[in-house]
N, C-alpha and C positions, 0 to 999 in steps of 0.2 A: 742389555735388553732382556726382558723376562722371556722364558720359554714355557710353552704349554704343551702337555701331552695327555691324551685321554687315558683314563684308567678303567672306568666301568660305566656302562650305559644301560639303564633299566627303563623299559617301556611298558606301560599299562594302558590297554585299550587304545593304542596309538596306531593309526593306519591299519594294516593287516595283522598287527601284532597284538595278541590278547594279553599275554604276560611273559615277556622275554627279557633276559639279561645277557649282556655281552661284556665279558671280562677280558680286556685287552692284555691283562697280565699273563693269560694263557699262551700268548705268543712267545714269551720268554725272549730268546735271542733271534727269533724269526721276525724281524721288524718289517720285512717285505712279505705282503700277503695278498691273496686274491679274494675278491668278493664275487662269489659265483651264485648264480640263480637265474631262472627263466624270466623272460620279460613279464613285468607286472607283479613279480613276487615281493617287491618292496625294498629293493637295494637302496634306491635314492632316498626312501623314507628314513633310513638310518641317519642321513645327514640332516634331514628335516628335524629329527629328534634332537640332535646336538644343538642346531641353530635355535630351535624353539625353547630349549631349556635355558639358553643364555640370553636370548633377545625377545622371546615371545613371537617369533616369526618363523616361517618355513625357510628351506635352503634356496628356494626360488621365490622372489617377491610376488609373482603372479598367483601363487597357490593360496587359496582362501584358508583362513584359520579353521572354519567350520569343517573343512574337508579332512582335517587331521584326525578327527575322532573315528574310531572303528565302527563300521555299520553293524558289527555282530557283538558289540558290548552289551552287557546288562544295563537296564535304564538306571538302576540305583548305583552302579559302579562308576567311579570317577575316571577321568583320563589324565594321566600325568607322565612326565619324563623326569628321571633322576639321573643327572650327569655328574660323575665323579672324575676329577681331573687334577693333575699336578701342575702347579704354577710356581716357578722359581723356588723349587724344593719345598713348597708348602702345598698341602692337599685341601681341596675345596669340594664341596658337594652342593649342587643346585638342583632343587626340586620345584617344578613349575606345573601347576594344575590348569588344564584347559577348560574355559567356561563352556557350558552347553545347556540346552533347554530340556528339562525333564518333562516326561509326558504329563499333560494336565496343567503345566505351567506356561505362562506367556513370556517370562523374563529368564535370562540366562543365570546360571549359578555364578557366584562371585569367583573371579580368578584368585589363585593363591600362589605365593612364591616364598620359598625358604632358602637361605644361603647359609651353609655351615662350613666351619673350618675343622678339619679332622687332625687333632693333635694326639697321636698315639691312639689309645682306646677312647679318648674323650671327644665329644662332639660339641663344639662351641658355636652357639647360634649368633650370627653376626647381622642378620637381616631377616625380618619375618613378613613385612608387608610388601606388596608389589612395587610401590613407589620406592621404599628404602632399598629393596633388593635390586631393582633396575639400576639405581644409583651406585650401589656397591659393586655390581658387575661392571658398570662402566668405569669405575675407578680401578678395578683389577685389570680389565682387559685392555683398556686404552684404545680400542678400535670399536667401530660400529658394526652393525649387522651386515651391511653391504660389503665392507672390507673383509669381514670374517668369511663370507661366502667365497669371495675371490681368492682368499689364501687357502681355505680348507679343501675345496673341490675344484679340479681343473677339467672342464668339459673339452676333451681333446678335439672332437669334431668341430666345435665352435672356433677354436684357436686356428684350425686349418683354414676355415672360411676367412677368418680375420687376417690370416697371413697373406692371402692373395687378393683381398679386397682393395678397392680403390680408396683414395683419400676421403671421399664423401661418406662411404660406408664405415671406414675406420673412425671417422670423426664421431659418429653416433655412438660406437662402442666405447671409445676412449672418453667421451664426455660423461657416460654413465660411470665408468670405472673411477675417474679422477674428479668427478663432480665439478666440471669446469663451466657449468651453466652460468655461474656468477660473472664470468668474463664476457659471455654473450650478452647478459643483461646490462653489463657496463657499456658495451657498444651501443645497444638500443637506447640506453639512458642518455648517452652523449648526443645521439641523433635527436632525441626528444628535446633535450636542453637547447640544441642549436635552433630548432624551430621555435621554441619558446622565446629565445633571445631575439630572434628576428622580429617576432611579434612585439616584443618589449621595445625595441629600437623604433619601430614604426609608431607605436603608441606614444613614445617620448617625443618624437618629431611633431606629431599632431598636437600634443599637449603644449609644446613651445609656441606653435602657431596660434593656438587658441588664446594663450596668455598674452602674447604680443598684441592681438586684436582687441584686447580688453583695456588697454592703456587709455587714460583720460587725457587727450591732447588734441590740439587743433591741426597738428601736422600728421600726415600719412607717410609711412616709411616703407621702403622695399629693400631687397637685397639680402645678404646673409643674416642669419639670426644673430651672430656675434656683433656685427656692425650695428644692427638695429638696437641691440641692448645697450651699446655704448652711447648711441644718440639719446636713448631714453634716460640714461644716467645724467647727461648734461641738462636735459629738460627738468628733471627732478631737482637738480642743484639750483636752477633759476627759480623754480617754484618755492624752494625752501627760503631764498632771499626775500621773495615777495611776501611770504607768510610772516617773516620777522618784521618787515616794515609795517605791514598792516596791524600787527599785534601792538606796536608802539602807539600808533594812532588811536586804536581802541582804548588803550590804557589812559590816554589824555582825555578823551571824551568821557570816560567812565569817572574820572576824578571830578570833572565839572558837574556831572549829574549828581554825584554824592553831595557836593557843596550846596547845590540849589535845593536838593531834597532835605538837607539838614535845616536850611533857613525856613522852608515851608512848614516842616514838622514843628519847629520851635514856635512859629506864629500860631499854628493850629492849637498847640498845647496851651499857650497863654490865653487865647479866647475861650477855650473850654474851661480853664481854671476860673476865669471871671464869672462865667455862667453858673458853675457849680457852687461857688461861694454864695451867690444870691439865693439860690434854691435852699441850701443848707440853713441859712439864717432864718428863713421862714418856717422850715420844719422844726427847728429847735424851739421857737417861741410857741408853736402849737402844742408841742410835747410837754412843756412846763405847766400848761394850763391844767393837766390831768393829775396834779400832785395830791389833791384831796382824796380822789379815788384810791390812790396808792396807799395812803395811811389807813383807810378803812379795811382794805384787803389784807394789810399787814397785821392788824388786830385780829381779824377773823382767822388767820393762819395760826396765831398763837393759841387761841381757844381750841382749835382742831388738834393741835399737837398734844394738849393736856388730855383731850378726849381719847386720843390714840393710846396713851399710857393706861388710862382707866379701862379701856376696852380690852386690852391684853390681860389685865388683872381679872376682869370678870370672866373671860374665857377660861382662865386657869382655875378659878373657883368651881365653875361647872364641871370641868374635867376631873378635878380631884374628888369631888363628891361622887361622881360616877365610878371612879376606880375604887373608892372605899367601899361602896355597896357591893361591887364585884368581888372584892377580897373577902367580905363577910360571907357571901354565898359560897365561895370556893372552900372556905374553912369548914363550913357545915357539911358539904358533900364529902370532903376528904376524911373527916372523922367517922362518918358512916361506913366508908370503904374499908378502913382499918379494921373495924369490928367484923365485917363479913369475911376478910382474908384470914383472920385468926381462927374462925370456925372451919374454914376449908383446910388449913394446915393440920388441924387435929384429925380430920377425917382421912386425909392421905396417909398420915403416919400409921393409922390403924391398918390400912390396906397393905402397906409394905411389910408390916410385921407378919401378916398372914401368909405372904408369898415366901418369906425367908424360912418358914417352917417346912416348905417343900424342896428346899435346895439340895439336900443330900440325894434324894431319888433322881433328880434332874441330872446331877453330876454323873451318876452311874450310867444313865441313859446316854449321855454325851460321849463317854468312853467307849461304849459299844458301837456307837455310830463312827467314831474315829477309826476303830479296828476294821470296819467294813466299808470305809469311805472310797478306797481305790476302786472297788467294783462298781460303785455308783457313779463315780466321775467318768470312768471308761465304759460307759453304758454301751457304746457302739461296738466295742470289742467283745463284750460278753453276752449281749442280748441275742445276737445272731450266731452264737458259737455252735449250737447244736446243728443249725442249718448248714453252716460252713463245714462242719465235720462230715455231714452226709454228702455234701457237694464234693469235697476232696476225695472221699472214698469212691464216688462215681467216676471223677476225673482219673484216679489212679487206675481203675479197671479199664477205662477207655484207652489210656496210654499203653497199658499192658497189651491189649488186643492189637493196637496199631503197631507196636514194636514187633509182635510175632508176625503180622502180616508183611511188614518190611523185610524181615529176615527171609521169609519165603520168596518174596519178589526178588531179593538180591541173588539168591541161589539160581533162580531162572535166568536172570540177565547175565550172570557170570557164565553159565553154560552156553548161552547164545553168543557171548563175546568170544569164547574159545572156538565155536563153530566158524564164525566169520573170520577169525584170524587164520585158521587152517585153510579156509577157502581163498583168502587173500594170498597166502603163501603159494598155493598151487597155481593161481592165476599169474602171479609174478614170474614163476619159473617157465610157464608157458609163453608169456610175453617176451621174456629174455630169448627163448628159443626162436620165436617168430622174428625178432629183431636181428639175430644172427643170420637167419636165412635171407632176410631182406638186405642186409649188408652184402652178402655174397652175390645176390641177384643184381644189386646196384653196380657191383664191380663188372659182372658179365655184361650188363646193359651198357655201361660206359665204354667197355672195350669194343662192343658191337657198333656203337655209334661212331667211335673213332675210326674203325675199319671202313665203315660206309662212307665217312667223310673223305678218307684217303682214296677210296675207290672212285668217288665222284671227281676228286682232284685229278686222278690218273686219266680218266676219260676227257676231262677238260684240257689237260696238257696235250693229249693226242690230237684233239680237234684243232688246237692252236698251232701245233706243228704242221698239220696238214695245210692250214691256211698260210703259214709262212712259206712252205714249199711252193704253193701256187704263186705267191707274190714274188718269190725269187725267180721263178721261171719267166714271169711277165717282165721283170726288171732286166734280166740277162738278155732278153731279146732286143731291148733298146739300149743296152750299155756296152760301151767300148772302152777298155782299159787304157788304150793308147791315147784316146781323146782326153781322158782324165789326167794322164801324165803330162800332156801338152798344156792343159789348163793349170795344172799344179806348178809347172815351171814358169808360166806366164805371170802368175800371181806374184812371183818373187823377183821379176825383172822389171827394169825401168828404162827410160830413154837414155841411150849412151852405154848400156851394159852389153856384154857379149853373150851370145846364146851358147850353152855348154854342149850342144849337139852339132850345130852347123858352124859355130864360131864366128858368125856374122854379128856386126854391131847393130843394136836396136835403135831405130829412129822413130821418134813420135810415141804416142801412147798406144799400149797393146790392149785390144778388146778382149774381155774375158767372158766366156759363156758360162753363166752361173747355173744353168740347168743341168750341165754336166756334173758340176760340183755337188749340187743337191742330190743328183741321182746316185752318185757314189756314197754320199752319207746315208741314204736310205738302204742301200745294199749292206753297208757296214753294220747298221743297227739291227737289221734282220738277222745277220749272222751271229751277233752277240746274243740276241734273244733266243735263237735256235739252240745255241750251246747251253744256256741256262735251262731251257725246257727239257733238253735231252738228259741233262744231269738229274732233274726232278723225276723224269720218267724212269731212269735206272733205279732210283731209290724206291719208287712205288711199283716196280715191275711185278713183285710177288703179291701185291695187295689184291684181294678178292672181296666181293660183296657178301655180307652176312645177313641172314634172316633173323631179325630181332623181335618179331611180333610175339612169338611164344614166350620169350623171356619177359617182355613188357607185360604180357597178359598175366604171367605168374607174379610178376612184381606188384601190379595193381591189385590182384586178388589178395596177395599177402598184406598189402598196405591196408586194404579194407578190414582184413582179419585183425591186424594190429590195432587199427582205429576202434574196432568194435570191442576188442579185449581191453584197450585202454579205458573206454567208456565204462565197460563193466567193472574194471578195477577201481575207477573213481567212484562208481556207485557203492561198491563194497567198502571202499575207504570211508565214504560219507557215512555208511551204515555203522562202521566200526567207531567212527568219531561220535556218532549219535548215541550208540550203546555206551561208549566210554562216558560220555556226558551224563547219560541216565544212571550209570553205575555210581559216578561221583555224586549225583543228586540223591540217589537212594541211600548211599552211605552217609551223606550229610544229614538227610532226614532221620535216618536211624540214630545217628549220634545226638541230634536235637531231641528226638523222642526219649532216648535214654536219659539225657540230662533233665528233661521235663519230668520223667518218671521218678528220678531221684529227688527232684525239688518237691514234687507233690507229696511223696512219702515223708519227707522231712517236715513239711508244713502240717500234714495230718497228725504226726506224732506230737508236734508242738502244740496244736490245738487241743488234743486229748489231755496233755499235761496241764494245760491251762484250765480246762473244765474240772479236773480233779482237785486242783488247788482252790478253786472257787467253792466247790462243795465242802471241802475241809474247813475253810475259814468261816463261811457264812452259815453252814448247816442247812442250806437249801439246795435242792437239785434243780429247781425251776427258777429261772432269773426273774420272771414276772412276780412270783410270790415274794422273792427277796426284795424286789424293787418297791412293792406295795408296803412291805413291813418297814423298810428303811424310810420311805416317804412319811409314813405315819408317825414314827418315832421323831424324825426331823421336825415334823410339824408341832409335836408336843413341846420339844425343846425351844423352838422358835417362838411359840405362843407364850411360854413362860418368860423367856428373856425379854420379849417385847412388852409384856405386862409389867414386869419389874422395872424396865427402863422407862416406861411411860410414867409410872407412879413416882419414880425418883425424880424425873424431870419435872413433873407437876409440883412436887414438894419443893424442889429448888427454886422454880419460878415464883411460887407462892411466898416463900420466905424472903426472896429478893423483893417482891412487890410490897410485902408487909413493911420491910425495912425502909423502902423508898417512900411509901405513903406516910410513915411516921416522921421521916425527915421533912417531907413536903408540908405536913401539918404544922411543924415548928416554924418553917420559914414563912408560911402564910400568916401566922399569928404575929410574927415580927413585922411583916409588911403592913399589917392592919394598924399597928400602933404608930408606925412611921407616918402613914397617910393621914392619920388624925392630927398629928402635930403640924404637917405641911398645910393643912386646911386652915388651921387657926392662924398661922403666920401670914397667909395670903389675905385673909379678912382684915388683919391689922394693916397691911401694906396699902389697901384700898382707902382706908380712913385717912392715912397719913398723907396721901397724894391730894385729896380733896382739901385738907387743911392747909397744905403748903400753898396752894394757888387761890385760896379764899373763894372757893366755889361751892355752890349748893347743887343739890340733885336737880332742882327745876331749871337751873341755868344751862344745863348740858343739853345738846341736841338729842332728839329721840334715837337717831341711828348714826353710826360712824361709817364714813365712806373714804377710803384711801384716795380715790380718783379726785375727790374735791381738794384734798391737800395737795396733790400733784398739780392740779389745775392752777391753784393759787400760787404755788411756787414758780411755775412756768411763767405766769403773767408778770409777777414781780421781777423775776430775772430778766425777762425780755425788755421790760420798761427801763431797768437800770442800764442794760447793754446798749439800747438805742441812744440813750442820752449820752453815754460815754463815747460811743463811736462818732456821733455828730460833732461833739466838741473837739475831739482829736483831729478830725478831718478839716474843720474850720481852721484850726491853728496851722496845719500843714499848708492849706491854700493861701493863707495870708503871707507866710514865709515865701511861697513860690511866686506870688504876684508882685509883691513889694510895691514899687511906685509906678509900675508899667501900666500902659492903657491899651485898649483893644486895637488890633492891626487889621488892615485890608488885605485879604488873601488872593485876590484875582490876579494882580501883576506877578506875584510869585508863582502861581499855578501855571500861567502862560509860559513863563521862562522855563520851568521844569519840563513841560510838554515839548518845547522846541528842542531842548538838549536830548531828550529821550528818543525822538525821531531820528536825529543825526546818529546817535549811538547804535540804534538797531540796524540802520543801513550799513554802517561799517562792520558790525558783528556778523551780519549775514554773509557779506562778502568774504570775511575772514573764514567762516565755517565752510564755505564752498571751496575756497582755495585749499584749506587744510584737509578736507575730505579727499580732494583730487590727489593731494600729496601723499596721504596715508595709503589710498588705494594703489597708486603707482608704486610706492615703496614696497607694499605687500607683493604686488605682481613681480617687481624686480627681484625680491628675495626668493620667490617661488621659481622664477626663471633661472636664477643662479644655481639653485639646488638641482633643478631638473637638467640643466646643461652639464653640471659636473657629473651627475649620474649617467647622462647620455654618453659622455666621453669614456667613463669607466666601462659602461656596457658595451660600447663598440670595441674597445680594447679586448675585453673578455670574450666577445663573440668571435673575434679573429683567432684567439688562442684555442678556444673549444672547437671551432670549425676545423682547424688544422689537426687537432688531436682526434676528432671524430673520423677525419679521412684516413689518418694513419691506422687507427684501430679497425677501420672498415676494410682494409686491405689495399688501399692506395699507397703502396710502398714498393721498394725495389724487389722485394721477395714475394709480393702479392699474397701476404699472409695477414689474416685477421688476428686480432689480439688473442681470441681463443685458440686459433690454429697454431699461433706462435708458442703458446703455453703447452699445447698438446705435442708439438714437435719436440719440446724439451723433455716432457715425460716420456715420449717414445724413445728418444735417444738414450735416456737413462735406463729404460727397460732393455733396449738392445745391448747395452754394455754388459748388463748382468746376464742376459741370454747368451751372449757370445762365449762366455766362459764355459757354459755347458755344451753349446753347439760345437765348439772346437774339440772338446773331448769326445763327443759322440761321433764326429766325422774324421777323426784322426787328424785334426788341425787343417782340414781342407777348406771348410767354409766359415765365413764370418758375415753376420748381418750388417747392413748399413742403410741409412735413410737416403732415399732419392732426393737430391737437392735441386733438380732442374725445375724451373718455373713453368707452369702449364696453365691452361685455361681453367677457370672454376677453382675448386678447392685443390690444393696441392701441398706437398711437403710431408704427407703421411704415408706415402708408398714405401714399401720395403723391397730391397734387392739384396743379393748375396755376392760376396767377393770370393771367387775360386782361386785359392792359392796355387793349385796345380796348373791352371792356365794363365794365372796372373791377370785375369779379367773379371769385370763385373757381369753377373748373369741375372736375368729376370727370375723371379720366384717360380714362375710357371714352367721353367725349363728343368726343375728338379724332378727326379723320379718320385714314384709313390712312397717308397721307403724314406728317401731323403726329405720329402715333404713332411712325413710323420715325425722324423727326428727334429726338423726345424720347428714345427708347431709345438712339440713337447718342450724344447728348449725355451721357446717364447713363452709358453704357459708358466714354466718354473721361474723364468726370469721376471715375468710380470708379478707372480706371487711374491717373489723376494722384494721387488720394488715397492709394492703396496704395503708390505710389512715395514719397510724403512720409512715410507711416508707417514704411516699411522703412528710411528714412534712409540708403539705400545709393546705388544708381545711378539714373539717368534713362534709360530706353530711348529712343533717338532713332528707334525703329522701332515701328510698331504695325500689326497685321493684323486686318481686320474681316471676319468670316465671314458671308456670305449676308445676306438681308434686303432687297436692292434690287429684287427682283421684284415687290413689292407697291406700288411708287411709280408715280404717273402721271408724264408727261413733265415737267411743271412742278416737281413736288416732287423728281423725280430730278435736275433741273438744280440746284435749290437744294442738294441733298445733295452733288452733285459740287463745287459752288462752295465749300461748307464744307470738303470734304476737301482742295481746292486750297489754301485758306487754311491748313489744318493742315500741308500740305506746305511752304508758304512760311515757316511758323514754324521750319522746320529739321528736321521729322520725316520719316522714310521711312515712307510709307503703302502697305500692300499690301491689295488688295481681293480677296476670294474670292467669285466670282459667276458665274452663267451668263447674266446679262442681255446681250443682243446689243448694246444701245445703249452699254453701257460699253466694249465692244471698239472701237466707232467713236469714242468720246470720249477714251479714254485711250491715249496713244501707246506706252506701254511695257507689254508683256505677257510674263509668265513662263508659257510654254505647257507644260503637262504632258501629253505624248502617251503613251497606253497601247495596247499591242498585245493586251491581254487579260490578260497575266500579268507583263509587264515594262514599266516606264515610263521615259521619257526626258524631260529638261527642257531648255528652250532659251529665252533671252530674244529677244523680237522687238521692235525699236525702229523705229517708223515715222518 
């Protein structure tokens, strides 16, 4: 198991600590140390810091994260904790920043977390974000924040309460420590499941009743569900046989209908064929009479097709003439454009020659601009240079005056600090003298009070003795010792015994006078009480009353003086801290002012060098003059280059255009010759078509319409198609009819109708029976599934019910599941605690768990076995010191067991909070020896206590000093 030991804890603006560092290495061999400080100084906040660094939570879960930031921190300063610790011979450092709301903001700053591994002088970053850091710490520690709190700090007073608490109270504490709420949730879950299963069983029974009521049957059944289901199965089997018989009958009738329908359809087809043959014969004869019209339209179509060819040639002739005219016009325009471009090229070449003559002077001007270009580009740096130099000189003088003023103020505050320190020293000496006087008066006052108490007791004893004397006188008057002797002998004699005085035999029962016996007992008790009181009176014989009013008056007066001096001392201390803060602030301001003075001086010299360089290079002292000159020269160069570039571009474009137009003119001339040849060939083609078809111009129609051609083609095609279809149809009908004659349909139709009626009746009966069968089969399947589920559900309900009762405490030990687990945890804790308790009590006491069954929660009470008396004792019978040792043993045992359960790390450190003030000197010595043994085992042990004896016995003290609002920590090693 890994071991963890703290090395260093750094706190910044955390709780009452502004900037404090605790280096546990200062303890060296003193691993047992005392954490001392007055109430509210922030001792517990040290554990908050360790817990917050590792887990982002305080050492008590109830403390809010926002309460961890110091109320006296600067708004701009962050709050963080840096915790350095050793874990399994490796050193880690965790730094966690607390989120807080800065003034003026509505949202908190982002939390930060860094985890480092320190390897020698190197710092290896192993996690930087909060998410990664938390995961890494979880992997390293193997325990959560709650377990860390339980192992790190042991609140002694809380464990004393836990020790004597009943089972109910212990259950709440142990449930939190061991997180056993999951077992309680399991108990409640079983109860809920039992209720839910009961509802499901009832619902299943209702569902079975509903399904049985929905069966299609003429019989009504009663009795158990299983028997009803079996009867319904038999009914379904009978229905299945009926369906099969009806299906056979329906098939026979269906076959007869098909035969009758085939005969009827054949007769109808024959009659229809005979009628259609007569009709088609008449239509074909009427169609053949239109043959003359067909021949005329065929000749008309031939002429229109020739006209179609001639029309295309005519259109081509018109288009070719138009294109030839266009080419002729284009050739004339292009030839004129070539001449104009040639004149333009000559003019541009002349302008370029003039510009080239100025090239040398322009190159010289460009070189000058290049040398001065830096100052022009960085205009912002040089234009305001003179103003910046004057401003820096003024700033330098301001900082010089401010530095001198801060030096004077520092001297005044230093003198004031020394005065306050001397006053504080004098007040401290006076306060110490007052406290010594107060201690002396307190001793005198205590002695006086004790003397007065003893004197009052002396008077009380005398009064009681007087009362006893009076009672004795009254009792002696009615008391006879001889009567008591007779009654005493009578008590020891029975019938048949002999009297020791008269030696006569006793006959019958002896009557005893109990009043005499009671009177003797009263006399004896008064004598015993008289002896005790006389002994006390001898011890108090020399005691006298003491007047303590003067001492009390002096004590109260001195107490007021001390209170007043303490208040004045706190005021002076506050003033010292305020002056110290002001001194630090003035020194910081003086340092800042000195740094700013140095920076301004450097910037001033830099700007002056920059100004000198500008003047040497440009020859100008004023930047505006330089800028105007530079701009003018730049414009001349730009104008020249622009003019040259524009003329060169114009020349290039003109030469390209000239070349293009020359080539274009050549292509246009070629195209003109080609179009003339095409026109001549088209004219020849037109004459050839007219000659081929022996046509003249007057025979052709005036216009050509493609719609007429299409109309003629459609008419001729339709005529041919109609004639062909009718002839084919007639041939098919002749083959179909053959030698058959027309048939009478009425007898066949009547027979088909009768058969159809019978078939429909049988089919409806079959559908009805089949529907009932399907419906009942579905219900039977559903019932089977529901009943199987019902059986399983009932079995499961019984198991869960039994388990819920056991977990709920209905068992021999009357323990719930959660209490059973808690008893196991408690027994394991007591085993570990007994090892320490035996050592602390010289092997006298041992913890054990009370096993008696009681009403309510039981099984978590603790009792002790006393080896001296060989008996079991109740915890409440232990003395105050024994109870402290028992609670300390229990706290350490619980810490060890939580560590074992976590399976992670073993803290080599433990802190015990309070509880030592109730111990006498002998028990305190035993407790200290036990803690020393714990230290020798290798643990670092820290005690939080106000007991003065511990300061004298423990050499190492972590002192937490508080000024009322800010605390400081320091190790004191004697």
